[in-house]
N, CA, C and O of each residue as an XYZ file, in Angstrom:
768
protein
N      38.902     -5.860     54.574
C      39.682     -5.308     55.833
C      39.801     -3.926     55.854
O      39.693     -3.277     56.895
N      40.058     -3.343     54.554
C      40.100     -1.876     54.494
C      38.789     -1.252     54.882
O      38.717     -0.289     55.646
N      37.742     -1.849     54.319
C      36.467     -1.354     54.717
C      36.205     -1.243     56.240
O      35.832     -0.196     56.771
N      36.442     -2.477     56.944
C      36.376     -2.517     58.392
C      37.250     -1.507     58.990
O      36.832     -0.867     59.955
N      38.427     -1.295     58.515
C      39.388     -0.370     59.152
C      38.883      1.027     59.094
O      39.085      1.785     60.043
N      38.175      1.447     57.931
C      37.763      2.705     57.545
C      36.477      3.079     58.455
O      36.378      4.176     59.006
N      35.548      2.106     58.553
C      34.306      2.371     59.188
C      34.662      2.160     60.760
O      34.101      2.894     61.573
N      35.505      1.257     61.168
C      35.730      1.041     62.499
C      36.032      2.248     63.320
O      35.592      2.386     64.462
N      36.824      3.154     62.694
C      37.360      4.366     63.339
C      36.045      5.291     63.898
O      36.071      5.880     64.979
N      34.953      5.308     63.009
C      33.796      6.082     63.308
C      32.737      5.350     64.059
O      31.711      5.922     64.427
N      32.994      3.992     64.307
C      31.956      3.112     64.965
C      31.515      3.644     66.393
O      32.252      3.445     67.359
N      30.427      4.255     66.514
C      30.117      4.808     67.767
C      28.563      4.504     68.071
O      27.659      5.121     67.507
N      28.369      3.575     68.941
C      26.908      3.155     69.249
C      26.226      4.123     70.303
O      25.063      3.942     70.662
N      26.940      5.066     70.736
C      26.285      5.872     71.772
C      25.296      6.785     71.076
O      24.242      7.085     71.637
N      25.617      7.254     69.821
C      24.729      8.052     69.060
C      24.661      7.589     67.485
O      25.303      8.127     66.583
N      23.793      6.528     67.339
C      23.779      5.982     65.997
C      23.240      7.067     65.019
O      23.588      7.024     63.838
N      22.465      7.963     65.437
C      21.860      8.953     64.464
C      22.859      9.857     63.935
O      22.603     10.473     62.900
N      23.958     10.007     64.520
C      24.935     11.003     64.166
C      25.855     10.462     63.110
O      26.424     11.246     62.350
N      26.052      9.017     63.008
C      26.903      8.407     62.110
C      26.006      7.468     61.240
O      26.382      6.303     61.110
N      24.968      7.834     60.696
C      24.007      6.870     59.966
C      24.930      6.297     58.676
O      25.008      5.080     58.506
N      25.503      7.070     57.934
C      26.274      6.597     56.795
C      27.303      5.543     57.232
O      27.527      4.544     56.548
N      27.928      5.803     58.410
C      28.892      4.798     58.774
C      28.198      3.309     59.174
O      28.728      2.227     58.921
N      27.082      3.462     59.758
C      26.353      2.121     60.005
C      25.797      1.456     58.763
O      25.764      0.233     58.628
N      25.339      2.368     57.818
C      24.966      1.856     56.543
C      26.000      1.221     55.764
O      25.783      0.181     55.143
N      27.268      1.886     55.775
C      28.409      1.312     55.090
C      28.880     -0.053     55.735
O      29.313     -0.997     55.075
N      28.739     -0.036     57.107
C      29.186     -1.394     57.733
C      28.276     -2.361     57.307
O      28.739     -3.472     57.048
N      26.867     -2.139     57.159
C      26.032     -3.310     56.844
C      26.296     -3.790     55.354
O      26.173     -4.970     55.026
N      26.674     -2.762     54.461
C      27.031     -3.221     53.176
C      28.415     -4.094     53.157
O      28.531     -5.129     52.501
N      29.343     -3.586     53.886
C      30.546     -4.249     54.034
C      30.432     -5.738     54.514
O      31.050     -6.663     53.988
N      29.605     -5.856     55.530
C      29.318     -7.175     56.056
C      28.691     -8.088     55.044
O      29.082     -9.250     54.934
N      27.619     -7.540     54.216
C      26.971     -8.317     53.214
C      27.991     -8.592     52.196
O      27.977     -9.747     51.771
N      28.940     -7.738     51.668
C      29.827     -8.075     50.633
C      30.826     -9.040     51.039
O      31.209     -9.914     50.262
N      31.282     -8.921     52.263
C      32.306    -10.139     52.701
C      31.598    -11.406     52.637
O      32.227    -12.383     52.229
N      30.288    -11.544     53.006
C      29.584    -12.864     52.944
C      29.397    -13.255     51.562
O      29.542    -14.447     51.292
N      29.083    -12.393     50.602
C      28.931    -12.747     49.152
C      30.289    -13.066     48.535
O      30.313    -13.758     47.517
N      31.340    -12.646     49.037
C      32.657    -12.963     48.530
C      32.893    -14.262     48.934
O      33.348    -15.049     48.104
N      32.619    -14.697     50.279
C      32.697    -16.085     50.615
C      31.860    -16.991     49.918
O      32.262    -18.141     49.742
N      30.699    -16.617     49.476
C      29.816    -17.494     48.644
C      30.450    -17.775     47.413
O      30.435    -18.920     46.961
N      31.085    -16.707     46.742
C      31.614    -17.002     45.500
C      32.896    -17.837     45.659
O      33.181    -18.594     44.731
N      33.697    -17.782     46.730
C      34.844    -18.598     46.924
C      34.401    -19.974     47.226
O      35.109    -20.870     46.765
N      33.340    -20.316     47.930
C      32.846    -21.605     48.139
C      32.293    -22.050     46.834
O      32.525    -23.207     46.481
N      31.644    -21.328     46.137
C      31.217    -21.794     44.724
C      32.274    -22.174     43.837
O      32.096    -23.152     43.111
N      33.410    -21.502     43.792
C      34.562    -21.967     43.056
C      35.009    -23.309     43.519
O      35.215    -24.217     42.713
N      35.176    -23.462     44.913
C      35.502    -24.756     45.406
C      34.552    -25.833     44.949
O      34.947    -26.925     44.540
N      33.269    -25.481     45.034
C      32.349    -26.528     44.551
C      32.397    -26.903     43.169
O      32.100    -28.046     42.823
N      32.778    -25.952     42.296
C      32.930    -26.144     40.915
C      34.215    -27.120     40.700
O      34.138    -27.951     39.795
N      35.277    -27.061     41.417
C      36.317    -27.963     41.319
C      36.296    -29.337     41.914
O      37.042    -30.244     41.545
N      35.307    -29.443     42.947
C      35.092    -30.710     43.585
C      33.682    -31.321     43.323
O      33.201    -32.167     44.076
N      33.067    -30.862     42.248
C      31.614    -31.330     41.953
C      31.556    -32.805     41.588
O      30.490    -33.402     41.740
N      32.620    -33.426     41.121
C      32.598    -34.830     41.032
C      32.522    -35.679     42.296
O      32.119    -36.840     42.219
N      32.862    -35.191     43.350
C      32.702    -35.891     44.560
C      31.455    -35.569     45.132
O      31.244    -34.397     45.445
N      30.505    -36.528     45.336
C      29.132    -36.343     45.698
C      28.982    -35.955     47.059
O      28.056    -35.214     47.387
N      29.898    -36.434     47.966
C      29.728    -36.223     49.465
C      30.136    -34.742     49.819
O      29.951    -34.347     50.970
N      30.670    -33.932     48.895
C      31.105    -32.542     49.114
C      29.922    -31.503     48.703
O      29.947    -30.344     49.115
N      29.008    -31.938     47.962
C      27.970    -31.012     47.392
C      27.060    -30.479     48.396
O      26.738    -29.292     48.351
N      26.580    -31.332     49.382
C      25.602    -30.897     50.344
C      26.147    -30.021     51.290
O      25.577    -28.956     51.527
N      27.349    -30.392     51.952
C      27.918    -29.427     52.943
C      28.461    -28.022     52.319
O      28.411    -26.973     52.962
N      28.950    -28.107     51.088
C      29.340    -26.878     50.452
C      28.080    -25.917     50.107
O      28.112    -24.694     50.246
N      27.013    -26.625     49.657
C      25.925    -25.902     49.310
C      25.293    -25.433     50.557
O      24.735    -24.336     50.543
N      25.319    -26.167     51.672
C      24.703    -25.609     52.922
C      25.400    -24.507     53.422
O      24.808    -23.534     53.889
N      26.770    -24.600     53.350
C      27.614    -23.507     53.851
C      27.337    -22.198     52.893
O      27.200    -21.082     53.394
N      27.275    -22.394     51.657
C      26.933    -21.288     50.653
C      25.507    -20.681     51.027
O      25.358    -19.462     50.950
N      24.557    -21.420     51.392
C      23.204    -20.991     51.717
C      23.299    -20.206     52.963
O      22.775    -19.094     53.032
N      24.032    -20.805     54.093
C      24.087    -19.993     55.301
C      24.758    -18.599     55.086
O      24.309    -17.597     55.643
N      25.838    -18.566     54.267
C      26.406    -17.243     53.911
C      25.513    -16.417     53.122
O      25.503    -15.205     53.334
N      24.715    -16.959     52.181
C      23.923    -16.115     51.427
C      22.765    -15.526     52.324
O      22.389    -14.358     52.222
N      22.259    -16.396     53.169
C      21.267    -15.861     54.057
C      21.707    -14.764     55.028
O      21.002    -13.810     55.356
N      22.892    -14.996     55.429
C      23.502    -13.911     56.351
C      23.804    -12.628     55.497
O      23.668    -11.528     56.032
N      24.178    -12.720     54.283
C      24.297    -11.591     53.316
C      23.132    -10.861     53.151
O      23.112     -9.632     53.210
N      22.072    -11.615     52.929
C      20.651    -10.820     52.850
C      20.133    -10.225     54.167
O      19.378     -9.255     54.219
N      20.634    -10.931     55.281
C      20.196    -10.377     56.556
C      20.902     -9.140     56.883
O      20.335     -8.206     57.450
N      22.244     -9.114     56.504
C      23.070     -7.787     56.687
C      22.551     -6.674     55.732
O      22.494     -5.494     56.079
N      22.179     -7.123     54.515
C      21.507     -6.160     53.581
C      20.278     -5.625     54.233
O      20.038     -4.426     54.090
N      19.475     -6.369     54.927
C      18.291     -6.056     55.495
C      18.514     -4.829     56.605
O      17.714     -3.910     56.781
N      19.806     -5.021     57.335
C      19.969     -3.992     58.443
C      20.307     -2.768     57.851
O      20.325     -1.764     58.563
N      20.609     -2.687     56.525
C      21.078     -1.342     55.853
C      19.895     -0.490     56.049
O      20.059      0.645     56.497
N      18.597     -0.969     55.730
C      17.460     -0.077     55.779
C      16.940      0.245     57.117
O      16.001      1.025     57.273
N      17.586     -0.391     58.151
C      17.142     -0.047     59.640
C      17.754      1.208     60.062
O      17.405      1.750     61.110
N      18.714      1.731     59.243
C      19.407      2.986     59.583
C      18.838      4.160     58.792
O      19.469      5.210     58.671
N      17.598      3.957     58.240
C      17.058      5.184     57.516
C      16.854      6.376     58.441
O      16.465      6.258     59.603
N      17.104      7.383     57.925
C      16.895      8.627     58.580
C      15.622      9.335     58.219
O      15.348      9.564     57.041
N      14.778      9.713     59.288
C      13.529     10.261     59.060
C      13.719     11.710     59.492
O      14.420     11.974     60.469
N      13.108     12.648     58.780
C      13.015     14.046     59.148
C      11.749     14.360     59.969
O      10.618     14.174     59.521
N      11.997     14.825     61.142
C      10.879     15.185     62.025
C      10.754     16.736     62.163
O      11.706     17.462     62.446
N       9.560     17.138     61.947
C       9.241     18.661     62.027
C       9.400     19.086     63.344
O       8.813     18.451     64.220
N      10.126     20.100     63.658
C      10.343     20.734     64.970
C       9.417     21.857     65.151
O       9.347     22.658     64.219
N       8.689     22.053     66.201
C       7.789     23.134     66.344
C       8.392     24.432     66.265
O       7.669     25.403     66.044
N       9.728     24.580     66.429
C      10.421     25.822     66.416
C      11.003     26.115     65.025
O      11.856     26.993     64.894
N      10.550     25.382     63.969
C      10.932     25.663     62.625
C      12.065     24.854     62.109
O      12.158     24.653     60.898
N      12.959     24.361     62.976
C      14.103     23.511     62.478
C      13.835     22.078     62.455
O      13.232     21.552     63.390
N      14.291     21.336     61.334
C      13.935     19.959     61.151
C      15.083     19.229     62.017
O      16.183     19.726     62.259
N      14.670     18.061     62.408
C      15.481     17.187     63.221
C      15.660     15.878     62.600
O      14.656     15.368     62.103
N      16.792     15.237     62.542
C      16.946     13.917     61.949
C      16.945     12.938     63.130
O      17.312     13.218     64.271
N      16.502     11.798     62.723
C      16.310     10.735     63.586
C      16.284      9.345     62.933
O      15.503      9.126     62.007
N      17.192      8.321     63.434
C      17.121      7.066     62.845
C      15.846      6.299     63.222
O      15.400      6.275     64.369
N      15.281      5.660     62.148
C      14.049      4.927     62.392
C      14.185      3.878     63.413
O      13.322      3.777     64.285
N      15.222      3.074     63.375
C      15.530      1.940     64.489
C      16.859      2.048     64.887
O      17.682      1.363     64.279
N      17.254      2.827     65.854
C      18.606      3.099     66.234
C      19.355      1.933     66.811
O      20.583      2.010     66.862
N      18.708      0.806     67.274
C      19.319     -0.304     67.742
C      19.527     -1.316     66.718
O      19.810     -2.449     67.109
N      19.432     -1.088     65.445
C      19.614     -2.058     64.353
C      20.920     -2.713     64.336
O      21.016     -3.860     63.898
N      21.965     -2.052     64.793
C      23.333     -2.569     64.801
C      23.384     -3.843     65.689
O      24.273     -4.674     65.509
N      22.466     -3.995     66.614
C      22.465     -5.238     67.421
C      22.132     -6.565     66.714
O      22.461     -7.669     67.148
N      21.413     -6.331     65.529
C      21.119     -7.321     64.697
C      22.379     -7.976     64.095
O      22.441     -9.176     63.825
N      23.375     -7.094     63.908
C      24.795     -7.594     63.367
C      25.228     -8.798     64.222
O      25.578     -9.859     63.705
N      25.192     -8.605     65.471
C      25.705     -9.560     66.492
C      24.849    -10.783     66.416
O      25.351    -11.906     66.372
N      23.536    -10.570     66.402
C      22.589    -11.948     66.314
C      22.927    -12.648     65.104
O      23.164    -13.855     65.142
N      22.973    -11.933     63.938
C      23.402    -12.587     62.553
C      24.645    -13.282     62.629
O      24.766    -14.430     62.201
N      25.590    -12.629     63.161
C      27.027    -13.225     63.135
C      27.030    -14.450     64.066
O      27.735    -15.393     63.707
N      26.315    -14.567     65.251
C      26.378    -15.659     66.110
C      25.608    -16.795     65.475
O      26.022    -17.948     65.596
N      24.532    -16.526     64.820
C      23.719    -17.491     64.119
C      24.471    -18.051     62.936
O      24.366    -19.251     62.683
N      25.238    -17.244     62.182
C      26.007    -17.641     61.102
C      27.149    -18.672     61.592
O      27.280    -19.784     61.079
N      27.910    -18.218     62.572
C      28.967    -18.902     63.075
C      28.400    -20.306     63.656
O      29.006    -21.355     63.436
N      27.386    -20.269     64.295
C      26.886    -21.538     64.865
C      26.428    -22.545     63.767
O      26.527    -23.764     63.902
N      25.920    -21.928     62.673
C      25.411    -22.659     61.496
C      26.656    -23.366     60.826
O      26.675    -24.583     60.644
N      27.625    -22.582     60.495
C      28.800    -23.045     59.842
C      29.743    -24.052     60.747
O      30.391    -24.972     60.248
N      29.723    -23.774     61.996
C      30.285    -24.677     62.938
C      29.411    -26.042     62.973
O      29.919    -27.160     63.056
N      28.222    -25.822     62.908
C      27.313    -27.150     62.898
C      27.465    -27.904     61.586
O      27.418    -29.134     61.548
N      27.632    -27.206     60.599
C      27.868    -27.846     59.218
C      29.162    -28.572     59.207
O      29.242    -29.673     58.662
N      30.194    -28.003     59.791
C      31.596    -28.506     59.817
C      31.556    -29.689     60.791
O      32.345    -30.612     60.592
N      30.772    -29.741     61.750
C      30.720    -30.899     62.733
C      29.932    -32.027     62.254
O      30.151    -33.155     62.696
N      28.911    -31.775     61.266
C      28.240    -32.844     60.679
C      28.869    -33.546     59.731
O      28.954    -34.773     59.772
N      29.406    -32.749     58.712
C      30.128    -33.458     57.555
C      31.598    -33.158     57.707
O      32.041    -32.011     57.757
N      32.343    -34.272     57.778
C      33.805    -34.214     57.865
C      34.506    -33.633     56.744
O      35.657    -33.226     56.898
N      33.877    -33.552     55.552
C      34.533    -33.024     54.360
C      34.828    -31.585     54.556
O      35.809    -31.077     54.015
N      33.997    -30.889     55.328
C      34.192    -29.415     55.545
C      34.505    -29.135     57.048
O      34.162    -28.085     57.592
N      35.168    -30.125     57.680
C      35.681    -29.973     59.043
C      36.872    -29.130     59.141
O      37.498    -28.859     58.116
N      37.244    -28.688     60.294
C      38.470    -27.889     60.574
C      39.744    -28.763     60.715
O      40.869    -28.264     60.688
N      39.512    -30.107     60.870
C      40.722    -31.104     61.138
C      41.596    -31.014     59.785
O      41.160    -30.837     58.647
N      42.907    -31.176     60.177
C      43.886    -31.050     59.091
C      43.747    -30.025     58.113
O      43.855    -30.262     56.910
N      43.485    -28.779     58.629
C      43.508    -27.586     57.835
C      44.515    -26.600     58.393
O      45.077    -26.818     59.467
N      44.736    -25.560     57.695
C      45.568    -24.506     57.970
C      45.021    -23.441     59.010
O      45.571    -22.346     59.126
N      44.023    -23.771     59.688
C      43.279    -22.871     60.443
C      44.295    -22.387     61.668
O      44.452    -21.217     62.016
N      44.947    -23.550     62.242
C      45.792    -23.112     63.355
C      46.998    -22.133     62.967
O      47.414    -21.230     63.693
N      47.450    -22.439     61.796
C      48.570    -21.461     61.256
C      47.894    -20.063     61.141
O      48.434    -19.097     61.682
N      46.804    -19.935     60.497
C      46.192    -18.648     60.260
C      45.907    -17.922     61.561
O      46.176    -16.730     61.711
N      45.345    -18.692     62.509
C      45.163    -18.003     63.844
C      46.506    -17.714     64.418
O      46.589    -16.606     64.949
N      47.437    -18.357     64.433
C      48.836    -17.997     64.831
C      49.450    -16.810     64.184
O      50.181    -16.060     64.830
N      49.166    -16.604     62.871
C      49.676    -15.470     62.138
C      48.903    -14.256     62.578
O      49.472    -13.174     62.721
N      47.514    -14.429     62.812
C      46.612    -13.338     63.278
C      47.111    -12.911     64.642
O      47.063    -11.707     64.892
N      47.551    -13.686     65.493
C      48.009    -13.573     66.672
C      49.308    -12.613     66.563
O      49.414    -11.608     67.267
N      50.196    -12.970     65.710
C      51.380    -12.259     65.642
C      51.118    -10.834     65.014
O      51.846     -9.875     65.271
N      50.174    -10.772     64.286
C      49.771     -9.321     63.697
C      49.208     -8.432     64.920
O      49.605     -7.296     65.179
N      48.245     -9.121     65.607
C      47.844     -8.534     66.762
C      48.825     -8.010     67.740
O      48.689     -6.914     68.282
N      49.881     -8.868     67.969
C      50.987     -8.504     68.816
C      51.716     -7.302     68.255
O      52.006     -6.327     68.948
N      51.984     -7.410     67.032
C      52.672     -6.224     66.425
C      51.974     -4.868     66.349
O      52.560     -3.792     66.463
N      50.716     -5.021     66.153
C      49.771     -3.728     66.312
C      49.818     -3.285     67.777
O      49.942     -2.080     67.996
N      49.736     -4.101     68.752
C      49.786     -3.957     70.186
C      50.940     -3.174     70.620
O      50.844     -2.169     71.324
N      52.145     -3.714     70.133
C      53.430     -3.137     70.505
C      53.601     -1.724     69.886
O      54.221     -0.844     70.484
N      53.006     -1.525     68.617
C      53.050     -0.197     68.085
C      52.128      0.797     68.836
O      52.475      1.959     69.047
N      51.005      0.314     69.207
C      50.004      1.099     69.969
C      50.585      1.460     71.350
O      50.440      2.598     71.797
N      51.254      0.481     72.042
C      51.835      0.723     73.291
C      52.943      1.784     73.181
O      52.973      2.696     74.008
N      53.756      1.715     72.303
C      54.944      2.709     72.117
C      54.248      4.165     71.764
O      54.732      5.173     72.278
N      53.218      4.259     70.967
C      52.623      5.472     70.760
C      52.104      6.029     72.115
O      52.413      7.164     72.476
N      51.308      5.211     72.862
C      50.732      5.626     74.119
C      51.720      6.084     75.188
O      51.496      7.031     75.942
N      52.798      5.367     75.199
C      53.859      5.753     76.241
C      54.448      6.992     75.844
O      54.656      7.841     76.710
N      54.795      7.248     74.455
C      55.358      8.465     73.999
C      54.462      9.654     74.369
O      54.948     10.662     74.882
N      53.086      9.529     74.093
C      52.129     10.561     74.411
C      52.154     10.878     75.866
O      52.278     12.038     76.260
N      52.043      9.894     76.639
C      51.995      9.911     78.146
C      53.174     10.773     78.651
O      53.060     11.762     79.375
N      54.297     10.268     78.177
C      55.556     10.922     78.775
C      56.088     12.125     78.010
O      57.172     12.599     78.350
N      55.430     12.632     77.040
C      55.854     13.727     76.205
C      55.980     15.121     77.072
O      56.993     15.819     77.029
N      54.986     15.391     77.751
C      54.823     16.631     78.483
C      54.896     16.444     79.930
O      54.638     17.392     80.671
N      55.251     15.211     80.433
C      54.992     14.970     81.863
C      56.304     14.862     82.505
O      57.268     14.322     81.962
N      56.323     15.427     83.762
C      57.648     15.293     84.476
C      57.489     14.121     85.426
O      58.509     13.541     85.800
N      56.311     13.729     85.843
C      56.227     12.675     86.783
C      55.002     11.704     86.101
O      54.061     12.095     85.411
N      55.300     10.416     86.488
C      54.349      9.574     85.790
C      53.346      9.062     87.009
O      53.782      8.738     88.113
N      52.160      9.041     86.707
C      51.120      8.615     87.655
C      51.187      6.955     87.705
O      51.450      6.216     86.756
N      50.904      6.602     88.952
C      50.764      5.145     89.125
C      49.824      4.440     88.157
O      50.095      3.331     87.697
N      48.697      5.117     87.855
C      47.667      4.464     87.038
C      48.233      4.574     85.529
O      47.736      3.792     84.718
N      49.074      5.334     85.145
C      49.681      5.366     83.809
C      50.685      4.035     83.813
O      50.702      3.284     82.837
N      51.400      3.832     84.816
C      52.281      2.668     84.978
C      51.449      1.413     84.847
O      51.787      0.501     84.092
N      50.289      1.376     85.636
C      49.507      0.234     85.587
C      48.898     -0.182     84.232
O      48.827     -1.359     83.878
N      48.457      0.875     83.489
C      48.031      0.644     82.217
C      48.995      0.204     81.173
O      48.653     -0.559     80.269
N      50.234      0.695     81.296
C      51.253      0.254     80.435
C      51.709     -1.070     80.886
O      52.062     -1.845     79.997
N      51.765     -1.467     82.102
C      52.062     -2.912     82.573
C      50.909     -3.834     82.101
O      51.180     -4.943     81.641
N      49.732     -3.438     82.194
C      48.675     -4.339     81.653
C      48.711     -4.554     80.169
O      48.413     -5.658     79.712
N      49.056     -3.570     79.405
C      49.191     -3.692     77.935
C      50.353     -4.679     77.631
O      50.242     -5.575     76.794
N      51.425     -4.467     78.331
C      52.566     -5.381     77.964
C      52.239     -6.888     78.472
O      52.569     -7.857     77.787
N      51.592     -7.020     79.673
C      51.136     -8.360     79.938
C      50.296     -9.115     79.017
O      50.391    -10.316     78.763
N      49.348     -8.159     78.482
C      48.414     -8.646     77.514
C      49.115     -9.220     76.279
O      48.844    -10.332     75.824
N      49.973     -8.445     75.798
C      50.780     -8.852     74.581
C      51.720    -10.089     75.015
O      51.909    -11.005     74.213
N      52.229    -10.100     76.125
C      53.101    -11.297     76.411
C      52.138    -12.516     76.534
O      52.506    -13.584     76.045
N      50.951    -12.430     77.144
C      50.029    -13.548     77.223
C      49.548    -13.994     75.898
O      49.239    -15.176     75.740
N      49.452    -13.057     74.841
C      49.048    -13.468     73.541
C      50.239    -14.380     72.868
O      50.087    -15.423     72.232
N      51.275    -13.806     73.133
C      52.634    -14.470     72.677
C      52.565    -15.860     73.301
O      52.653    -16.838     72.558
N      52.415    -16.013     74.600
C      52.477    -17.226     75.286
C      51.375    -18.282     74.760
O      51.632    -19.470     74.561
N      50.214    -17.733     74.578
C      49.222    -18.621     73.965
C      49.562    -19.006     72.527
O      49.252    -20.130     72.132
N      50.128    -18.214     71.790
C      50.612    -18.560     70.513
C      51.643    -19.545     70.481
O      51.576    -20.446     69.645
N      52.648    -19.479     71.345
C      53.735    -20.517     71.595
C      53.196    -21.958     72.038
O      53.559    -23.025     71.543
N      52.289    -21.794     73.036
C      51.633    -23.154     73.547
C      50.717    -23.706     72.473
O      50.561    -24.926     72.411
N      50.131    -22.938     71.665
C      49.216    -23.571     70.654
C      50.076    -24.228     69.544
O      49.580    -25.155     68.903
N      51.305    -23.815     69.285
C      51.964    -24.552     68.321
C      52.840    -25.616     68.733
O      53.529    -26.237     67.923
N      52.832    -25.853     70.022
C      53.601    -27.076     70.628
C      52.773    -28.338     70.578
O      53.231    -29.394     71.016
């Protein structure tokens, strides 16, 4: 999460050539997160190896995550910078394949579909009777807290040097508050 937070600040797809190191770091972070999941599933497999019906789904999930990790590693080299000679004497840098970051989305969708397919096929690794709902609820509370902090910072910046408030500013603040309230409402309704 720390890696995502550090890289996410500089994530700018309008000019991928300007932040090549950021995109390369994101590829490595995505790969590392999948490898950590492979290790975690491997530990689970180690402890439940005596149950034959758990081997295939856990190995399939590990295989999916390993393939996704290798695919994310492959995107690392898509951001290679090439030096082009400029006729005026100065060299210019250019990314070999500037749209490589789109592969992240394709890989993530295929990975999620595969893991969901595995969990739907084998009940051993399904999401029923798990703590997933509780984790999503806690994530919602974290998002609400971050949203409230962000709103208070934005409102204080808006109102710091202003004598009158624009209607668009009021609309933006109201929209943010409504978004947070709707998140809280969804959280409450999902736990009922």
